[in-house]
Each structure stands twice: as structure tokens, then as C-alpha cells.
C-alpha positions in Angstrom: 23.1 13.3 -8.1 20.7 14.8 -5.7 19.6 18.3 -5.5 20.2 18.8 -2.1 22.8 16.9 0.1 22.5 15.9 4.0 23.3 18.8 6.1 21.8 21.4 3.7 20.1 24.3 5.6 17.0 25.0 4.0 15.8 27.9 6.6 17.2 29.0 9.9 15.0 26.2 11.3 15.1 23.1 8.7 18.0 21.2 8.0 18.2 18.0 5.3 18.9 14.7 7.0 18.7 12.2 4.4 16.6 11.4 0.9 13.9 9.0 1.3 13.2 8.4 -2.6 12.5 10.0 -5.8 10.3 10.0 -8.8 10.0 11.6 -12.3 9.2 15.0 -10.9 10.2 15.2 -7.3 12.6 14.0 -4.5 11.4 13.6 -1.0 14.0 14.1 1.7 13.6 13.6 5.4 14.3 17.1 7.2 14.5 18.1 10.8 12.7 21.2 12.0 14.4 22.8 14.9 11.1 23.0 16.8 8.8 20.6 15.2 11.2 17.6 14.5 10.9 15.0 11.6 9.2 16.4 8.7 9.0 15.3 4.9 10.2 17.7 2.0 8.9 17.2 -1.5 11.5 19.0 -3.8 10.7 19.3 -7.4 13.1 18.8 -10.3 12.1 21.0 -12.7 13.2 24.5 -13.4 11.5 26.9 -11.0 10.4 30.0 -12.9 7.6 32.0 -10.7 5.0 30.8 -12.9 6.2 27.0 -13.0 6.9 27.1 -9.4 3.2 28.3 -8.4 1.8 25.3 -10.9 4.0 22.8 -8.8 3.0 24.1 -5.7 -0.8 23.7 -6.5 -0.5 20.5 -4.8 0.4 22.1 -1.5 -2.6 24.4 -2.1 -4.9 21.7 -2.3 -3.5 19.8 0.7 -4.0 23.1 2.7 -7.7 23.1 2.2 -8.0 19.5 3.4 -7.6 18.8 7.0 -8.2 15.3 8.0 -6.4 12.6 9.9 -6.0 10.5 6.8 -4.5 12.9 4.6 -1.0 13.9 5.2 -0.6 17.2 6.9 0.9 20.3 5.1 3.4 22.5 7.0 5.2 25.0 4.6 5.8 25.8 1.0 8.6 27.9 -0.7 11.6 27.7 -2.9 15.3 26.9 -2.2 18.4 27.4 -4.1 19.8 24.1 -5.2 22.8 22.7 -7.1 20.9 22.9 -10.2 19.3 26.3 -9.3 16.2 27.3 -7.7 13.4 24.8 -6.9 10.2 24.7 -5.3 9.5 22.7 -2.3 6.9 21.9 0.3 7.2 19.9 3.9 4.5 17.6 5.2 4.2 15.2 8.0 6.9 12.5 8.1 5.5 8.8 8.1 8.3 6.4 9.5 6.3 3.5 8.6 6.5 4.2 4.9 4.2 3.4 2.2 1.5 0.8 1.7 3.7 -1.2 -0.5 5.7 -2.1 2.5 2.9 -3.2 4.5 1.7 -5.2 1.6 5.0 -6.8 0.8 5.2 -8.2 4.3 2.2 -10.6 3.7 2.9 -13.1 1.2 -0.4 -14.4 0.9 -2.5 -11.3 1.5 -2.8 -8.8 4.4 -5.3 -9.9 7.1 -8.8 -9.1 6.3 -9.2 -6.7 9.4 -6.0 -4.9 8.6 -7.0 -4.7 4.8 -10.4 -3.3 5.5 -9.0 -0.7 8.0 -6.6 0.5 5.6 -9.2 0.8 2.9 -12.0 2.4 5.0 -9.1 5.1 6.2 -8.2 5.7 2.6 -11.9 6.1 1.9 -12.2 8.4 4.7 -9.8 10.7 3.6 -10.6 10.7 0.0 -14.2 11.6 0.9 -13.2 14.9 2.2 -11.5 15.6 -1.2 -14.6 14.4 -3.1 -17.1 16.4 -0.8 -15.3 19.7 -1.9 -17.3 22.0 -4.4 -16.2 21.0 -7.1 -14.6 17.7 -6.0 -11.0 17.4 -5.8 -10.0 14.2 -7.7 -6.8 12.5 -6.6 -6.1 10.8 -9.9 -3.0 8.6 -8.9 -4.0 6.5 -5.7 -1.5 3.7 -5.7 0.1 1.5 -3.1 3.1 3.8 -3.1 1.0 7.0 -2.4 -0.4 5.6 0.8 1.3 6.1 4.1 0.9 3.7 7.0 1.8 5.0 10.4 0.7 4.6 14.1 -0.5 7.2 16.8 -2.0 6.6 20.3 -4.9 5.1 18.6 -3.3 2.5 16.7 -2.9 2.5 12.8 -3.3 5.6 10.9 -3.2 5.6 7.3 -2.5 8.8 5.3 -3.0 9.6 1.6 -0.1 11.5 0.2 1.1 12.7 -3.2 -1.6 14.9 -4.4 0.6 15.9 -7.3 -1.5 14.9 -10.1 -4.7 16.2 -8.0 -7.2 18.5 -9.6 -10.5 20.1 -9.2 -13.2 18.8 -11.3 -15.0 20.9 -13.9 -17.9 22.3 -11.8 -20.3 21.6 -14.7 -19.2 18.1 -15.9 -17.5 17.1 -12.5 -14.8 15.5 -14.7 -10.8 16.2 -15.1 -8.3 14.8 -17.4 -7.0 11.4 -17.0 -3.7 10.9 -15.3 -2.4 8.1 -13.1 -0.8 5.0 -12.7 -2.0 2.2 -15.4 -2.4 -0.8 -13.1 -4.8 1.5 -11.0 -6.7 3.3 -14.0 -10.5 2.8 -14.4 -11.5 1.4 -17.7 -12.8 4.9 -18.8 -9.6 6.6 -18.0 -7.6 4.3 -19.9 -10.2 5.3 -22.8 -9.4 8.8 -22.3 -12.9 9.7 -21.3 -12.1 12.0 -18.4 -11.6 11.4 -14.5 -14.5 11.4 -11.9 -14.9 10.4 -8.3 -15.8 7.1 -9.4 -12.4 6.6 -11.0 -10.8 7.3 -7.6 -13.1 4.8 -6.2 -11.8 2.2 -8.8 -8.2 2.9 -7.5 -9.2 2.1 -3.8 -11.0 -1.0 -5.2 -7.6 -2.2 -6.6 -5.8 -1.6 -3.4 -8.3 -3.3 -1.6 -8.2 -6.4 -4.1 -4.3 -6.5 -4.1 -4.2 -6.3 -0.2 -6.7 -9.1 0.0 -5.6 -11.6 -2.7 -1.6 -10.6 -3.7 -3.4 -10.0 -7.3 -4.5 -7.1 -9.4 -8.0 -7.2 -10.7 -8.7 -8.1 -14.2 -5.0 -9.4 -14.3 -4.5 -12.1 -17.1 -0.7 -12.4 -16.4 0.3 -10.4 -19.3 2.7 -7.7 -18.3 1.5 -5.3 -21.1 -2.3 -6.1 -20.7 -2.6 -3.2 -18.0 -2.5 -0.6 -21.0 -5.3 -2.3 -22.7 -9.1 -1.9 -22.0 -9.5 -5.7 -23.8 -8.8 -7.3 -20.1 -12.1 -5.9 -18.6 -14.1 -8.1 -20.9 -13.3 -11.2 -18.6 -15.0 -11.7 -15.7 -13.4 -10.7 -12.3 -13.1 -13.3 -9.8 -14.5 -12.6 -6.3 -11.7 -11.9 -3.7 -12.9 -14.8 -1.6 -11.6 -16.9 -4.4 -8.1 -16.3 -3.3 -8.8 -15.8 0.4 -11.1 -17.9 2.4 -11.2 -15.3 4.9 -13.0 -12.7 2.9 -16.8 -12.7 3.7 -19.5 -12.3 1.2 -20.3 -8.8 2.2 -16.8 -7.7 1.4 -16.7 -9.4 -1.7 -19.7 -7.4 -2.9 -18.2 -4.0 -1.6 -15.0 -4.7 -3.2 -16.6 -5.8 -6.8 -18.7 -2.7 -6.7 -15.6 -0.5 -6.5 -14.5 -2.7 -9.7 -17.6 -2.1 -11.9 -16.5 -1.7 -15.3 -19.3 0.2 -16.2 -18.6 3.6 -14.4 -22.3 4.5 -13.9 -22.9 1.2 -12.0 -19.6 1.5 -9.8 -19.7 2.7 -6.1 -19.9 6.1 -6.9 -17.7 8.0 -4.3 -15.4 7.8 -1.5 -18.0 8.5 1.0 -20.4 5.8 -0.6 -17.5 3.3 0.1 -17.2 4.5 3.8 -20.7 3.8 4.4 -20.9 0.6 2.8 -17.8 -0.6 4.9 -19.7 0.7 8.3 -22.6 -1.0 7.5 -20.7 -4.6 7.0 -19.1 -3.8 10.1 -22.1 -3.4 12.0 -23.7 -6.4 10.3 -20.8 -8.5 11.4 -21.0 -7.3 15.0 -24.8 -8.0 15.3 -24.2 -11.6 14.3 -20.6 -12.2 16.0 -20.7 -15.5 17.9 -18.9 -15.3 21.2 -15.1 -16.4 21.1 -14.6 -19.7 22.7 -11.7 -21.3 23.6 -7.7 -20.3 23.2 -7.1 -17.8 20.7 -5.8 -19.0 17.2 -2.1 -19.4 17.0 0.0 -17.0 14.6 0.9 -18.0 11.3 3.1 -14.9 10.6 6.8 -16.1 9.6 10.0 -14.7 11.4 11.0 -11.0 11.0 13.5 -10.4 8.8 17.0 -9.6 9.8 16.3 -5.8 9.2 13.2 -5.5 10.8 14.5 -7.4 13.9 17.5 -4.9 13.9 14.9 -2.0 13.9 12.7 -3.5 16.8 15.8 -4.2 19.0 17.2 -0.8 18.4 13.7 0.6 19.2 13.4 -1.3 22.3 16.9 0.0 23.7 15.9 3.7 22.8 12.6 3.3 24.6 14.1 3.0 27.9 14.9 6.6 27.7 12.2 9.5 27.8 14.4 11.6 25.5 14.6 8.9 22.8 11.3 7.6 22.9 9.8 9.3 19.9 12.8 7.8 17.9 12.2 4.6 19.2 8.5 4.7 18.0 9.8 5.7 14.7 11.9 2.7 14.3 9.3 0.5 15.8 6.8 1.8 13.3 9.2 1.0 10.4 9.7 -2.7 11.9 6.0 -3.6 12.3 5.1 -2.5 8.7 8.1 -5.1 7.6 7.0 -7.8 9.7 3.6 -9.2 10.6 5.1 -11.1 13.6 6.6 -8.0 14.9 3.2 -6.4 14.5 1.6 -8.9 16.8 4.4 -8.7 19.3 4.6 -4.9 19.6 1.9 -2.9 18.3 0.4 -2.4 21.8 3.7 -1.0 22.8 4.2 1.2 19.8 0.4 2.7 20.3 1.5 3.6 24.0 5.1 4.9 23.0 3.1 7.0 20.6 1.1 8.5 23.6 4.2 9.1 25.4 4.0 6.3 27.8 7.0 4.0 28.5 6.9 0.6 29.4 
């Protein structure tokens, strides 16, 4: 049973629409603001004494200090009466496309390199803002589920979400306590040696490796090995061993984020952004002029759900009043289907600019 039901009024201007998902500590609902439109609301499950509520809303306070296009925007934070008593909540921007898990699942053999690199660079760009704080803000739980993929007038825009485990590092040691999801944890985190910027970089590297290869790094096929540091004794195969489209520079960058010794790893998100941009500059300098017809698409047919979403979006986009709703539906569709992304991404980008076609 959820804490809030559809139609529940949170404030004079905020009403619950539907539940988007839940975890161990919180529910996430889509809510409609009378003036601002759709938002996402994170509602904490735990009993909310004043002291506990303030501790839980630390995530909202941290978010309020970081304004960046690749970090989810915060709108409000307060408490609400639920079926189980008073609970803390905060509202943030709603991203119809969903999490990076959805985009990854749409590609059986790995996300195309250009898309994967764009995703990773945007994650690192947002994370760099947190790492550049004094002392640094460490996310401590970067996963596929905690990265949202949406689209605006400029194309794909990735947002880091779920700063629930985020914490400012100790100003002297620049470390924080170890938290997170095992498959994305750096070796030193598993050894309970504390958490640093380099640990967040490891998590981003894990995301990059999975997007490119459909494998987790250092995975030996044993479902229990993710809990153990023993798996890090085996050499890590470069992403290009699984994916012929991965170039040598990208191999070097991804492997640099996944170096077992923290002192030899890419030290921060800002350093990762710089490495990716240097690679892009090098590729542009030596890129040959494309000749002949463009390469044919290898994307498979869209699923029934993706096709239905796209068809509904195309119908709604005929009317100015429902153009935003059309864009939200198409955002879901293109993340579910590479083929629909090829067909409709340019159209979606125009819709996000308010242009009908």
C-alpha cells in the first residue's frame, strides 16, 4: 500500500497523479503543479520526527546548492500527512524518458558509442559541479537507475538524480563513509576504506563499461562475486574486446576510470570530462570526409509499447495544447526503441522547442 493515492492534494497547487516507483527508503510519485506542470515527488517512508525529517531532507539541501543542467532540479521541500503519518518530501523536475536502465535495455549488444560517450560526458559534467564544491560533495550511489535520460530543445539531456546517499567529504581527509550499490562500488569502498571523488569516478566508469559492452567490469559470471574484492585480481578486458566500434582512446579513458589502485585512477569527474573532450577534439582533427550513402540502420523493430507511445505522441502533437504531453510520450518511446530514436529524435527536439510539424 502506497503512502499517497492518486488525486491526493499535497498543497493548494500540488496534486498526486500516479506512482513512478519506490525503493527501500522512499516512494516517487508524479505530481502536477497547477502552474509549473509535471514534477516528480520523492516521499520518504520512514517516520518523520522533526529531527529525522531534517536529516532525510539533507538530499534536498545538497541539491539546492548545485545548479547544473545535468543535475536534477529541485523545486520544493516540506512535509505531508499520509496514511501512515507525517512524512517528508521534496519535488524535483520530472523526466518522462525514465532512467538510463531503460535506454541500456533497448540495446541488446551495447549502446552506440556516440550515445554512450554523450551520456558519460554529461554525467561527469554534472558530477564535476559536486566534486568542485569545498569540501567536495560525493554522490556515493551512481548507478544506471540513478541517471535520468530526457530530451530538450538541444537534444538528449542527462540528469543525475537520487542524491540520497550524497555527503560532503571530510574537509581534511576529503573522504566520506562508504555507501552505494555493490556492482558499482570501487574496491576501496568494498574494503571499507572510505569514499572519495575517485570512487564516484569508478561508478561512472562502470556505467560507461556496461553501456558499451553489456557487461559489468571485472564480472566473472558469479552472482556473489560483486560482494568480494577477489574479482579485482583478474585483468580487465578493454571495452573494444566486446565492441569493435570502441576506439583506442576511449578504451584508455574507460580503463582509467576502473583502475583498481585509487591513486592511479582518474581522480575526479572534472578530469574525466577533460579526457573525453580531448578525445573528441582528436577524433575531429583526423576524421575523414564521409563518402557514399549513410550506413543502414541495424536497429530492430520497436516493441508494441514503444510503438503505441509514439503513435499517441504523433496524434497529440497535432494540437498546440497537447504538444508538451506529446513530447513526454515520445521521450519514453525513443528511450525504449533505437529505431524510434532514429525516426523521431529530430521531431522530439523541435517539440521541446515548442515547434509543431
